[in-house]
N, C-alpha and C positions, 0 to 999 in steps of 0.2 A: 442540445447533446440531451438524449434521454435512451434510459438501458429498455435495450429488449427483455422481455421475462415470460418466459417459455413458463408452460403451471400457471399459480397463481403467486410464486414469487422468480426470483433467479441468485443463482447462487457464484459468489466471488472466490477467484482462485485464489488464501492469501499466502501469497509471497510462492505463486506456480505450486506446485507436490509438495509442501514441504518430510510430509511421512515416506516419499519415496523418491525423493532425488535435496541434493545444497539447496536450501531455499533462496531463494534469491535471485537462482542463477539460469543464463537460456537454455540451460536440458530440463532442469523442472519444469519453467514459464512456458516453453512451446511441451513437453507433455498434457502442461492443464488444457492449451489451448486444444491439443489434438485429442487430448478425453471429454472436450465439448463445451469446456469454458469461454464462458462470449466477455465477460473480464476474467479480471488477474488486479492483483493487489503488490507493488512493490515499494521497497523500500531506497533512499539516493543517501547514504553519505558524500560527506569529500574529502580525496585521497589532498595531504599536505601545498600537493605544489596546484588544487585547486579543479583538480579531476571530478567531473561525477560519474562516483562508481551506485551498484548494487547488492546493498551491502545493512544488512537491521540495525545491530549492536556497534556502540561507540567499544567500548573491548573486544576487541580480540579472540581472546581464550576459547568464547564459549564455542564458536563456527568452525577459528582459523589452530586454535594452541598456543596463541603465544600474548604473552601477556602487554600489547602494548595498545597505543591510540589508531585505530584508521587514520584520524585526524594527523596523524606523528611522521606518516609512512607517503612516500612518493608512490605515484602512482606506480610507475618501473619498479618501486618497493615492495607495492601490494601482489606484484608481478608473478616477484617470488613465491608464493605465495596462495592457497585456495582456502575452499568454503568444505564444508565435510560434512555427513550425514552419515553415523551410525546406530545402525541397527540390526533387527535380529541375524539376518542373510548377508549381511556386507558390512566394510565399511566405504562409504561412498566419497569422493572429491570431484571437485567443478571448481574452474575458475574464478576467479570473482572478476563480475562483467566491470564492464565502463556503460554508463550510460547509452551512449553513443551505439554503442552493441545491443542495445536493444530497440534501437530505432530500426535497426535493422529489419528487425525481427518483425512487428511493429506491420512493418511495413508489409509484408507476408501476409497479417490478417487486420486487413483493413475498414472489418465490420465487428473487430472488436474493441474493448472499452481496457484502458489500462487507468489505473488509479497509480498516483506517482508522489508519494510522502515522503516530501522532506524531515527529514531530523531533525530534533529541538537545537543538536550539540556542534550539529553543522550549521545551522544558521545563528547559533551562540559564537563559532569559533570563525567566520568569515564576514556573517551579516547578511541579510536579509535580502538586500539588492542584490548581492554580487550571485548569493548561490540561484534567487530569483530568475535572472539575467542569463547567467551560464543556461541552468535546467531549458530555458525557452528558447534559446539561440540551439541548445544542441537540436530539440525533440520538432523544433519548425517542419519540419517534411511531411509529419504525420499527424502536426497536433494535432489534428479533431478525434482523433481517436488520445488523446491522452488529457486525464481530472489531474489537477496537483491537488494536495491533501497534505495537511503538517497539525501539529498540535499548539504550530506555532503562532498567536494569533497574528503577528506582526509580518509572518513570512505569508500571510491569506492576504495582507489588505493591499502588500507589494503586487504579488498576484494579477490581484485585481488592476491595480493600476499601470498592469504595463501589457496585460492579454483579454479577449474577450473567452477563455477559458470558466466553463462553471469549476468550480472549485470542491471542494470538501475540508470542514474543519472536523477534527478528532477532539472531542470534549475530555479533561483530564476527570474533571468528579462531576456529581449533579447537583448545584449549588447554586443560588441566587447569582450571582458573579458570572457564571459561566454560561447564567443565562442570558443575561446583559450581554457579552461576548457574543456570543453565536445571533441576536439580533440584530448588532452593528454589521454582524459582520456580512450577514443574511451568505448562507453559503445554500451551493444546489444541493447539497450534500452533508447530514452531517450527521457522525458517526461515533456509534456506542459504545463502548463493551459492556454487555449482559450485562455485568454485576455489578453494574452502577444505576444498570436502566427499573426504573420503579415501575414496581408491583403493580401499580394501575395503570395503566391505558390514558385512561384520563387525565392524569399528570402529565401529559408528556408538554414538552415546549409546541407551541404550532407559529409555527411560522409554513414559508413556500420553499420545504426544502424536501429531500426525501430520507428518510432512517437510513442507517448502515449499521447490523450488527452485528456486532463479533465477540467471541469467535463458537461461531455454531458447528460441533465436531459429533455429532452423534442424530440418530435419526429420533429418540423421544426432545431433545432441544427445539431441535429443529419439527417438529411438530408443535410444537409449544410458540414457536410463533409465526409459524406458516396461519396458523388457526388465528391469534391476536390481526393476522393482517398484515404483516410487516411483509417486503415483497425483496430489500435486497438484504441479502443474507450471509459473512463473507468467513469461511473455514478451509481449515486445514486440511481437510479432509473428502478437496471434493470430486474425485474418482467417486465414491464409496456415496455421496451423497446423493451427488448426479442419479443414480442407478437408481434409485425411489423415484 
């Protein structure tokens, strides 16, 4: 699977359109697709009863206003809460979606790609085998549109063992230990925070992967990395940057 690239780069919509809609919600993801995104990145956590849901944080305070771990609530209990975005215009809330709901949306956008980030907290609570097997079972009808990614290296190893999908690994730090892990995993995509990237592009680790940089949220930063030749750029401001 290779991503189609408009211009000389491709923008990946990070958690949908998080400046306009609550992040990782179906409304925000679909809005990003309708705005022209051909790639979207979302986050996956697990409920206490083992249901994968779209959610970033383990603690629900920032997104849902309750000081609880998402890992400690059942899916039924999570349905009593929402994800909220507070912006200048209004407070917007949306339901916490199950991964299976995203699969229905994906089926309507067969030519788009979806990076599914399995969060490390869920892996540490439930184990890589459990998380990976459950995700793969759910996404099976739309698997060709999906690219599993994670910070958790064991999760990526298990994805490799259980499927033939391309995978992405998100590096924590720029050091030799992380370099060795990247070499051993051989992911198709290597994600890096621009704050951790070396200034000298010649210092980039060499491998048969595509670099994905995050987060590129303004035109000046977009131009900088585009001119350096990076082609996959993740952004919280897809609609605005896509107008360029």
